[in-house]
C-alpha positions in Angstrom: -8.0 37.7 -96.6 -11.6 38.7 -97.2 -14.2 39.9 -94.7 -15.9 36.5 -94.5 -12.6 34.6 -94.3 -11.5 36.8 -91.3 -14.8 35.9 -89.5 -14.3 32.3 -90.3 -10.7 32.4 -89.0 -11.8 34.1 -85.8 -14.5 31.4 -85.2 -12.6 28.3 -85.9 -8.9 28.8 -85.4 -7.5 26.3 -83.0 -4.6 26.8 -80.6 -2.9 23.4 -79.9 -2.7 22.4 -76.3 -4.6 25.5 -75.1 -8.1 24.4 -76.3 -10.0 21.6 -74.7 -13.2 19.7 -75.8 -15.8 17.3 -74.5 -17.0 14.6 -76.8 -20.7 13.7 -77.3 -22.2 10.5 -78.8 -25.8 9.3 -79.0 -26.0 5.5 -78.7 -28.5 3.7 -80.8 -30.1 0.4 -79.8 -27.9 -1.6 -82.2 -24.7 -0.1 -80.8 -22.7 -2.3 -78.3 -20.6 -0.8 -75.6 -17.4 -1.9 -77.4 -18.6 -0.2 -80.7 -19.4 3.0 -78.8 -16.0 3.1 -77.1 -14.2 2.5 -80.3 -16.1 5.3 -82.1 -15.4 7.7 -79.3 -11.7 6.6 -79.3 -11.6 7.5 -83.0 -13.3 10.9 -82.4 -10.7 11.6 -79.6 -7.9 10.7 -82.1 -9.5 13.1 -84.7 -9.7 15.8 -82.0 -6.1 15.3 -81.1 -5.1 15.5 -84.8 -6.7 18.9 -84.9 -4.6 20.0 -81.9 -7.4 20.0 -79.3 -7.4 18.0 -76.0 -10.4 15.8 -75.4 -11.0 16.0 -71.6 -14.4 14.1 -71.1 -16.9 12.0 -72.9 -20.7 12.2 -72.7 -23.0 9.4 -74.1 -26.8 9.1 -74.1 -28.9 6.2 -75.2 -31.7 7.4 -77.5 -33.9 5.9 -80.2 -33.3 9.0 -82.3 -31.5 12.3 -81.6 -33.5 15.2 -80.3 -34.6 17.4 -83.2 -33.7 20.6 -81.4 -30.5 19.9 -79.5 -29.5 16.4 -80.6 -29.3 15.2 -77.0 -32.0 15.3 -74.4 -32.7 18.2 -72.0 -31.1 16.5 -68.9 -28.0 15.5 -70.8 -27.6 19.0 -72.2 -27.7 20.5 -68.7 -25.1 18.0 -67.6 -22.8 19.0 -70.5 -23.4 22.7 -69.8 -22.6 22.2 -66.1 -19.3 20.5 -66.9 -18.3 23.2 -69.5 -19.0 26.0 -67.0 -17.2 24.3 -64.1 -14.0 23.3 -66.0 -13.9 26.1 -68.6 -14.0 23.8 -71.6 -13.6 25.6 -75.0 -15.7 23.4 -77.4 -18.1 20.5 -77.7 -17.6 17.9 -80.5 -20.4 15.6 -81.6 -19.7 12.2 -83.3 -22.5 12.7 -85.7 -23.5 15.5 -88.1 -25.8 18.2 -86.7 -28.4 20.2 -88.6 -27.9 24.0 -88.9 -30.7 24.5 -86.4 -29.2 22.0 -83.9 -25.8 23.7 -84.1 -27.4 27.1 -83.6 -29.5 25.9 -80.6 -26.5 24.2 -79.0 -24.2 27.2 -79.3 -27.0 29.4 -77.8 -27.4 27.0 -74.9 -23.7 26.1 -74.3 -22.0 29.4 -75.1 -19.0 27.6 -76.7 -18.0 26.5 -80.1 -19.8 23.4 -81.4 -18.3 21.0 -83.9 -19.9 18.1 -85.5 -18.0 15.2 -87.1 -17.9 16.7 -90.6 -16.7 20.1 -89.5 -13.9 18.4 -87.5 -12.7 16.4 -90.4 -13.0 19.3 -92.8 -10.8 21.4 -90.4 -8.2 18.7 -90.3 -8.1 18.4 -94.0 -7.8 22.2 -94.3 -4.8 22.1 -92.0 -3.1 19.2 -93.8 -3.7 20.1 -97.4 -0.5 21.1 -99.2 -1.1 21.2 -102.9 -3.2 23.8 -104.7 -5.7 21.1 -105.7 -6.1 19.7 -102.2 -6.5 23.2 -100.7 -9.1 24.1 -103.3 -11.0 20.9 -102.8 -11.1 21.3 -99.0 -12.0 25.0 -99.2 -14.9 24.2 -101.5 -16.2 21.4 -99.3 -15.9 23.6 -96.2 -17.8 26.6 -97.8 -20.5 24.2 -99.1 -20.9 22.8 -95.6 -21.0 26.2 -93.9 -23.3 28.0 -96.2 -26.6 26.9 -94.5 -25.0 27.5 -91.1 -24.2 31.2 -91.5 -27.0 32.2 -89.1 -25.4 30.2 -86.3 -22.0 31.9 -87.0 -23.5 35.3 -86.8 -25.3 34.5 -83.6 -21.9 33.6 -82.2 -20.3 36.8 -83.4 -23.1 39.0 -82.1 -22.8 37.4 -78.7 -19.0 38.0 -78.7 -19.4 41.7 -79.2 -22.4 42.1 -76.9 -24.8 43.0 -79.7 -28.2 41.6 -80.8 -29.3 40.3 -84.1 -32.9 41.3 -84.6 -35.1 40.8 -87.6 -34.1 43.2 -90.3 -31.1 44.4 -88.2 -27.4 44.7 -89.2 -26.7 41.1 -88.4 -29.3 39.8 -90.7 -28.2 42.1 -93.5 -24.6 40.9 -93.0 -25.8 37.3 -93.2 -27.3 37.9 -96.6 -24.2 39.7 -97.7 -22.1 36.8 -96.5 -24.3 34.3 -98.2 -23.9 36.1 -101.5 -20.1 36.3 -101.0 -19.8 32.7 -100.1 -21.9 31.6 -103.1 -19.6 33.6 -105.4 -16.7 32.0 -103.7 -18.1 28.5 -104.3 -18.6 29.4 -107.9 -15.0 30.6 -108.3 -13.6 27.5 -106.4 -15.6 25.2 -108.7 -14.2 26.9 -111.7 -10.7 26.8 -110.4 -11.1 23.1 -109.5 -12.4 22.3 -113.0 -9.3 23.9 -114.5 -7.1 21.9 -112.1 -9.0 18.7 -112.9 -8.5 19.3 -116.7 -4.7 19.5 -116.0 -5.0 16.3 -114.0 -6.9 14.5 -116.8 -4.2 15.5 -119.2 -1.5 14.2 -116.8 -3.4 10.9 -116.4 -3.9 10.5 -120.2 -0.1 10.9 -120.5 0.3 7.9 -118.1 -1.5 5.5 -120.5 0.7 2.6 -121.4 2.0 2.1 -117.9 0.4 0.2 -115.1 -1.1 2.4 -112.4 -1.3 1.1 -108.8 -3.1 2.9 -106.0 -2.7 2.4 -102.3 -6.1 2.5 -100.5 -7.3 1.9 -97.0 -8.7 3.4 -93.8 -6.8 6.4 -92.5 -3.6 5.8 -90.5 -3.1 2.1 -91.6 0.4 2.8 -92.9 -0.1 3.5 -96.6 2.5 6.3 -96.6 5.0 4.1 -94.8 4.5 1.4 -97.4 4.8 4.0 -100.1 8.2 5.1 -98.7 9.3 1.5 -98.5 8.5 0.7 -102.1 9.7 4.0 -103.7 12.5 4.8 -101.2 11.2 8.4 -100.8 10.4 10.5 -97.8 6.6 11.0 -97.8 5.1 12.3 -94.5 4.1 9.3 -92.4 2.8 10.1 -88.9 0.7 8.3 -86.3 -2.1 10.7 -86.9 -5.4 10.5 -88.8 -5.1 12.1 -92.3 -1.3 12.7 -92.0 -1.5 13.6 -95.7 -4.5 14.5 -97.8 -2.7 15.0 -101.0 -2.5 12.2 -103.6 1.2 11.4 -104.3 2.3 9.6 -107.5 5.8 8.0 -107.9 7.3 5.9 -110.7 8.6 2.5 -109.5 10.5 -0.2 -111.4 10.5 -3.8 -109.9 12.1 -6.7 -111.9 12.3 -4.4 -115.0 8.6 -3.7 -114.9 7.8 0.0 -114.5 4.5 1.2 -112.9 3.1 4.3 -111.2 2.3 4.1 -107.5 -0.1 6.6 -105.9 -0.8 7.1 -102.2 -4.3 8.3 -101.8 -6.3 10.0 -99.0 -7.4 7.6 -96.3 -11.0 6.7 -95.8 -13.0 7.0 -92.6 -16.5 6.1 -91.4 -19.0 8.9 -92.0 -16.7 10.7 -94.4 -18.4 14.1 -95.1 -20.4 14.0 -98.4 -19.1 17.4 -99.5 -15.6 16.2 -99.1 -16.2 13.1 -101.2 -17.7 15.3 -103.9 -14.9 17.8 -103.8 -12.2 15.1 -103.9 -13.6 13.7 -107.1 -10.3 14.3 -109.0 -8.2 12.7 -106.3 -10.5 9.7 -106.2 -10.0 9.4 -109.9 -6.6 8.1 -109.1 -8.4 5.2 -107.5 -11.1 4.8 -110.2 -8.6 4.9 -113.0 -6.0 2.6 -111.4 -5.3 -0.8 -112.9 -4.5 -2.4 -109.5 -5.5 -1.4 -105.9 -3.4 -2.3 -102.9 -5.9 -2.4 -99.9 -3.9 -1.8 -96.7 -5.5 -2.9 -93.4 -4.1 -2.2 -89.9 -4.5 -5.6 -88.4 -3.4 -4.3 -85.0 -6.5 -2.0 -84.7 -9.3 -3.7 -82.7 -11.8 -2.5 -85.4 -9.8 -3.6 -88.4 -12.7 -5.7 -89.8 -15.1 -2.7 -89.6 -12.4 -0.5 -91.3 -12.1 -3.1 -94.0 -15.9 -2.9 -94.5 -15.9 0.9 -94.6 -13.2 1.0 -97.3 -14.8 -1.8 -99.3 -18.2 0.0 -99.2 -16.6 3.3 -100.2 -14.8 1.7 -103.1 -18.1 0.4 -104.3 -19.7 3.8 -104.0 -17.0 5.4 -106.2 -17.4 2.6 -108.8 -14.0 1.0 -108.0 -15.1 -2.1 -106.0 -14.5 -4.6 -108.8 -10.9 -3.6 -109.6 -8.0 -6.2 -109.3 -6.7 -6.0 -105.8 -3.9 -7.0 -103.5 -5.0 -7.2 -99.9 -2.3 -6.4 -97.3 -2.6 -6.8 -93.5 -0.1 -4.4 -92.1 1.5 -3.9 -88.6 1.7 -7.7 -87.8 4.8 -6.9 -85.6 2.4 -5.3 -83.1 0.0 -8.3 -82.9 0.0 -11.2 -80.5 -0.2 -14.4 -82.6 -2.0 -17.5 -81.5 0.1 -19.4 -78.9 0.4 -23.1 -78.6 -2.2 -25.1 -76.7 0.3 -25.7 -73.9 0.8 -21.9 -73.5 -3.0 -21.3 -73.5 -3.5 -24.0 -70.8 -0.9 -22.1 -68.6 -2.8 -18.8 -68.9 -5.2 -17.5 -66.3 -8.8 -16.8 -67.1 -8.2 -13.0 -66.8 -5.2 -13.3 -69.2 -7.3 -15.1 -71.7 -10.0 -12.5 -71.5 -7.6 -9.6 -72.0 -5.6 -11.3 -74.8 -6.2 -10.4 -78.4 -4.6 -13.2 -80.4 -4.7 -13.3 -84.2 -4.7 -16.5 -86.1 -3.2 -15.5 -89.4 -4.0 -18.8 -91.1 -7.6 -18.6 -90.1 -7.8 -14.9 -91.1 -6.2 -15.7 -94.4 -8.6 -18.5 -95.1 -11.6 -16.3 -94.1 -10.7 -13.3 -96.2 -9.7 -15.4 -99.2 -13.1 -17.0 -99.0 -14.8 -13.5 -98.6 -12.8 -11.6 -101.3 -11.2 -14.3 -103.5 -7.8 -12.7 -102.6 -5.1 -14.4 -100.6 -3.9 -11.7 -98.2 -0.3 -10.7 -97.5 0.7 -10.3 -93.8 3.5 -7.8 -93.2 4.9 -4.9 -91.2 6.0 -1.9 -93.4 7.5 -0.1 -90.5 9.8 -2.8 -89.3 10.3 -4.7 -92.6 8.6 -8.0 -91.6 7.6 -10.1 -94.7 8.5 -7.2 -97.0 10.0 -9.6 -99.6 6.7 -11.6 -99.7 4.8 -8.4 -100.3 7.2 -7.4 -103.1 6.8 -10.7 -104.8 3.1 -10.6 -104.7 3.1 -7.0 -105.9 5.3 -7.8 -108.9 3.1 -10.7 -109.8 0.0 -8.5 -109.8 1.7 -5.7 -111.7 2.9 -8.2 -114.3 -0.6 -9.4 -114.9 -1.7 -5.8 -115.6 1.4 -5.1 -117.7 0.7 -8.1 -119.9 -2.8 -6.8 -120.5 -1.3 -3.7 -122.0 1.7 -5.4 -123.7 0.5 -9.0 -124.3 3.7 -9.9 -126.3 6.1 -8.6 -123.6 8.4 -11.1 -122.0 6.7 -14.2 -123.6 9.0 -16.7 -121.9 8.5 -15.1 -118.5 4.8 -15.0 -119.1 4.8 -18.8 -119.3 6.8 -19.1 -116.1 4.5 -16.7 -114.3 1.3 -18.4 -115.4 2.8 -21.8 -114.4 3.5 -20.5 -110.9 -0.1 -19.2 -110.6 -1.5 -22.7 -111.5 0.4 -24.1 -108.6 
């Protein structure tokens, strides 16, 4: 481990259970209380995924964040008082901070400061398994940290009781570290290009077979669905970014072979450096013949999650691909009861209820996307057969584009079913 890596390790290592954090969010005029709460819930889930306990939440309504400390002076004093009284280890912001904001905040609060990008990058760093994923995340992290080295050195100088004055040892070491990290970025980019060349060769070797990619917001059940289809044992946990490695498996359904890939989950405000570094992984999506967009219908923000994934697919030039839309986890959802049952419910029960009308949702999303959704539960096996049938139909369509003379009789039968 190099000198800079040791400093980085010292600064950002997390000890599960032992470390605590407060969460901070600035509320814009367009944000509703429900949206703010959902965003903070997601930030708390990300914090938990890193192994840190979120103990309190701070919010402040502002037209725009303070240019110096992101939050206002009064709110900063409130956060500082809480940290000192309860001995909190870090502060995590739900937005990205500028290098100067991070520096100022650490100087004021005397604890580690994370913004959303750094939090996600650290989770990816912990979860990456393959050489490609590790290289991608490491590159993204160094690119993110390069303009923030001054802040890191301020933190280190304070730890050892020294001072970093103009022209002093600290500033010289900052310049040395900047040079080292630039060299590291160059080497990682070169390494990634070599890995991407190998990936391109592998993908070229897959021509002639239909390629299907599972896409969706993080933690919607893609890996569980992958295991169900392929009968393998891919990591599937109730955590955000349980896996960040793209996994490809060969599947044969009704004598039609295809390749199925489980890709990294999307999330709102996904760090730009991470998207850029994961270009080769996203190529699995861009080069797929069919996308299976999985949505967690049980999540209260599933419509927002759908929109985030849809927008991200458009940004990576994959928004117009053939798609199968899957609403997952229906076994956890309360379906619309009968009128008689509704009449028996109290006003409070009706307010707290979160009923889902699958027929209405199906009609709405078919109108919006042109795709009739499948409603299922990969974990418990509900409606799995319907999903398989739809998947086979869509794969056949793509297979017949590659091999138009394949199974001519079955082609007629398939097209006849589609007309009905």
